[in-house]
C-alpha positions as CSV (number, residue, x, y, z in Angstrom):
1,M,118.6,32.9,132.4
2,T,118.1,36.6,133.1
3,T,114.3,36.5,133.6
4,N,112.2,34.7,136.2
5,L,108.9,33.8,134.4
6,Y,106.2,33.6,137.0
7,I,103.2,33.3,134.6
8,N,103.2,32.2,131.0
9,N,100.0,30.9,129.7
10,S,97.6,31.6,126.8
11,K,96.4,34.8,128.4
12,F,99.1,36.4,130.5
13,I,102.9,36.5,130.7
14,A,104.6,37.9,133.8
15,G,108.0,37.8,135.4
16,M,111.0,39.7,136.7
17,T,114.4,40.4,135.1
18,M,117.3,39.3,137.2
19,K,120.9,40.5,137.6
20,N,123.3,38.9,135.1
21,D,127.0,39.8,135.0
22,A,127.3,38.8,131.4
23,E,124.9,41.6,130.3
24,P,125.5,45.3,130.0
25,E,125.4,46.9,133.5
26,H,124.6,43.5,134.9
27,N,121.2,43.5,133.1
28,N,120.1,46.7,134.9
29,M,116.7,47.9,133.7
30,A,116.5,51.3,135.3
31,L,117.1,54.6,133.5
32,H,117.1,56.5,136.9
33,A,120.0,54.4,138.3
34,C,122.4,53.7,135.5
35,E,125.8,54.6,134.0
36,N,124.7,54.6,130.4
37,S,121.1,55.0,129.4
38,K,121.7,53.5,125.9
39,R,122.7,50.2,127.5
40,I,119.5,50.2,129.6
41,V,117.4,50.7,126.5
42,E,119.3,47.9,124.9
43,N,118.6,45.6,127.9
44,R,114.9,46.5,127.7
45,Q,114.9,45.9,123.9
46,K,116.2,42.4,124.6
47,L,113.4,41.8,127.1
48,A,110.8,43.1,124.7
49,I,112.1,40.7,122.0
50,S,112.0,37.7,124.4
51,L,108.4,38.6,125.2
52,Q,107.5,39.0,121.5
53,Y,106.5,42.7,122.1
54,E,107.9,46.0,121.1
55,L,109.6,48.3,123.6
56,D,107.0,50.9,122.7
57,D,104.4,48.6,124.2
58,F,106.0,49.1,127.6
59,V,104.7,51.6,130.2
60,C,106.9,52.8,133.1
61,A,106.3,55.2,136.0
62,N,108.5,57.6,137.9
63,Q,108.3,55.8,141.2
64,T,108.4,58.0,144.4
65,H,107.5,55.6,147.2
66,S,104.0,56.9,147.1
67,A,100.6,55.2,147.5
68,N,99.6,56.6,144.1
69,F,98.3,54.4,141.3
70,H,97.4,55.0,137.6
71,R,95.0,53.3,135.2
72,V,96.9,52.9,132.0
73,T,95.1,53.6,128.7
74,P,96.3,53.1,125.1
75,E,97.5,56.7,125.0
76,D,100.1,55.7,127.7
77,K,101.8,53.2,125.5
78,G,105.6,53.7,125.4
79,R,105.7,56.1,128.3
80,G,109.0,55.9,130.1
81,A,110.1,53.0,127.9
82,R,113.0,54.9,126.3
83,Q,113.4,58.0,128.4
84,M,112.6,59.0,131.9
85,D,110.8,62.3,131.1
86,T,107.9,60.6,129.4
87,A,107.2,58.2,132.3
88,I,104.0,58.5,134.3
89,T,104.8,60.9,137.2
90,D,104.7,60.3,140.9
91,T,103.2,56.8,140.7
92,D,104.0,53.4,142.3
93,A,101.3,51.2,140.9
94,L,99.9,50.7,137.4
95,Y,96.9,48.7,136.2
96,T,95.1,48.3,132.9
97,Y,92.3,46.5,131.1
98,E,94.2,46.9,127.7
99,P,95.8,43.9,126.0
100,N,99.3,44.0,124.6
101,I,100.6,46.7,127.1
102,V,103.6,45.6,129.2
103,L,103.2,47.2,132.6
104,C,106.6,47.7,134.4
105,S,107.8,48.2,137.9
106,F,111.4,48.7,139.1
107,T,112.9,47.3,142.4
108,A,116.2,46.6,144.2
109,D,115.2,45.3,147.7
110,C,111.6,46.7,147.5
111,V,108.7,44.3,147.1
112,P,107.3,44.0,143.6
113,V,103.7,42.9,143.3
114,I,102.3,41.5,140.0
115,F,98.7,40.6,139.6
116,Y,95.9,39.7,137.2
117,N,92.2,39.2,137.2
118,E,91.1,36.9,134.5
119,V,87.4,37.6,134.9
120,K,87.9,41.3,134.3
121,G,90.9,41.0,132.0
122,L,92.7,43.3,134.3
123,I,96.5,43.3,135.1
124,G,98.7,45.4,137.3
125,V,102.1,46.0,139.0
126,I,102.9,47.6,142.4
127,H,106.2,48.9,143.8
128,S,106.1,48.5,147.6
129,G,109.2,49.6,149.4
130,W,108.9,49.9,153.2
131,Q,107.4,53.4,152.7
132,G,104.8,52.1,150.2
133,T,104.0,49.2,152.6
134,A,103.6,51.6,155.5
135,K,101.3,53.7,153.3
136,E,99.4,50.5,152.4
137,I,99.7,51.0,148.6
138,T,98.8,47.4,147.9
139,L,95.8,47.3,150.2
140,K,94.6,50.7,148.9
141,L,94.9,49.7,145.2
142,F,93.0,46.4,145.7
143,E,90.3,48.3,147.6
144,H,90.1,50.8,144.8
145,L,89.8,47.9,142.2
146,T,87.1,46.3,144.3
147,Q,85.0,49.5,144.8
148,A,85.7,51.7,141.8
149,E,86.3,48.9,139.2
150,Q,83.8,46.4,140.6
151,C,86.3,43.6,140.8
152,N,85.7,40.6,143.0
153,P,88.8,40.2,145.3
154,S,88.6,36.4,145.0
155,D,89.3,36.7,141.2
156,F,92.7,38.2,141.7
157,H,95.9,36.1,141.4
158,V,99.1,37.7,142.9
159,Q,102.8,37.1,142.5
160,I,105.1,38.7,145.0
161,G,108.6,38.9,143.5
162,V,112.1,38.8,144.9
163,A,112.9,41.3,147.6
164,L,115.1,42.0,150.6
165,S,114.8,39.3,153.3
166,Q,113.8,39.9,156.9
167,E,117.3,38.9,158.0
168,K,118.8,41.7,155.9
169,F,116.1,44.3,156.3
170,E,117.1,45.9,159.6
171,V,115.7,49.3,160.6
172,D,115.6,51.7,163.5
173,E,112.6,52.3,165.8
174,D,111.0,55.0,163.6
175,V,110.4,52.5,160.8
176,Y,109.3,49.8,163.3
177,V,106.7,52.2,164.7
178,K,105.2,52.8,161.3
179,F,104.8,49.1,160.8
180,K,103.6,48.6,164.4
181,N,100.9,51.2,163.8
182,L,99.5,49.2,160.9
183,G,98.0,46.9,163.5
184,Y,98.7,43.6,161.6
185,A,102.5,43.5,161.1
186,D,103.7,42.5,164.6
187,E,104.2,38.9,163.6
188,F,106.5,40.0,160.7
189,M,108.9,41.8,162.9
190,Y,111.5,41.0,165.6
191,H,114.1,43.0,167.6
192,N,117.8,42.1,167.7
193,E,119.0,42.8,171.2
194,Q,122.7,42.8,170.1
195,T,122.4,45.4,167.4
196,H,119.3,47.2,168.8
197,K,117.8,47.0,165.3
198,Y,114.4,45.8,164.2
199,H,114.0,43.3,161.4
200,I,110.9,43.5,159.2
201,D,109.6,41.0,156.6
202,N,108.2,43.4,154.0
203,Q,107.1,40.5,151.7
204,L,104.9,38.9,154.4
205,T,103.4,42.3,155.3
206,V,102.5,42.9,151.7
207,Q,101.0,39.4,151.5
208,K,98.9,40.2,154.6
209,Q,97.7,43.4,152.8
210,C,96.5,41.2,149.9
211,V,94.7,38.9,152.3
212,L,93.1,41.9,154.1
213,A,91.9,43.1,150.7
214,G,90.0,39.8,150.3
215,I,92.4,37.9,148.0
216,P,92.4,34.1,148.8
217,A,95.8,33.2,150.4
218,E,96.2,30.2,148.0
219,Q,96.1,32.7,145.1
220,I,99.1,34.6,146.4
221,M,102.5,33.3,145.3
222,M,105.8,34.5,146.7
223,D,109.4,34.3,145.5
224,R,111.5,34.2,148.7
225,T,114.9,34.9,146.9
226,C,116.7,37.6,148.9
227,T,118.1,40.4,146.7
228,Y,121.0,41.0,149.1
229,V,122.1,37.4,149.6
230,D,121.4,35.9,146.1
231,P,123.9,36.8,143.4
232,S,121.1,37.3,140.9
233,G,119.6,40.1,143.0
234,F,120.1,43.9,142.8
235,S,120.4,45.2,146.3
236,Y,120.4,48.9,147.1
237,R,121.2,48.0,150.8
238,E,124.4,46.3,149.6
239,D,125.3,48.8,146.9
240,K,123.9,52.3,146.7
241,K,124.8,52.3,142.9
242,S,122.8,49.1,142.3
243,G,120.8,48.5,139.2
244,R,117.2,47.5,139.2
245,H,115.0,44.5,138.4
246,L,112.1,45.1,136.1
247,S,108.8,43.3,137.0
248,F,106.3,43.0,134.2
249,I,103.0,41.7,133.2
250,V,101.0,41.8,129.9
251,R,97.7,40.4,128.8
252,K,98.0,38.8,125.4
253,G,95.8,40.2,122.7
254,D,92.8,38.2,121.4
């Protein structure tokens, strides 16, 4: 099994591709971190077929660890699906009201956030590495959706995907200070006296940002698989040439 399916009902399908040594480039899905782009496109084609969509229904962004988000329209269909230069630029979160568009996000240790709002028919994906979390991309997007898109926060359902565990996410004081300055992440950090490193739970910090945005805690699911420890995980910390997971969500057409 190379895909974790988190949601699969009559209205939405969402999940995350996993590392698989039997597939080309271990089922890597990222054009920006690969050996052969043709193999990546083939891997994406397989995913599209399994979801019963076309690869040209996919929308991908050029992620830059920003707090930028983009509302996807029908004109965006296929952007970044087959080549990097057509991807949505400088963006780390995508959302849309459109059916039959597969929103994509790429991670290898960073926190992927997948969400839907059934009342509004809205779906989205967020890439939140430690920089994105420190910039509060998740909180800012949900605040935007509440204010600009008139969404009720209590209508959101969130899935936080596999990421680097707190045990393996060790940082120096500069990163610790950024999280400390958030004002609500203290309980998700500890200091290792032996190594003089700080350990941060990025997943729980992102979950806290969802709660601060008004999303009910019971509507936030989390996959605690560690990308570093688990053989099905791509970890940039472990291997700088690592591939990437693809997190996705699509709202099925009427």
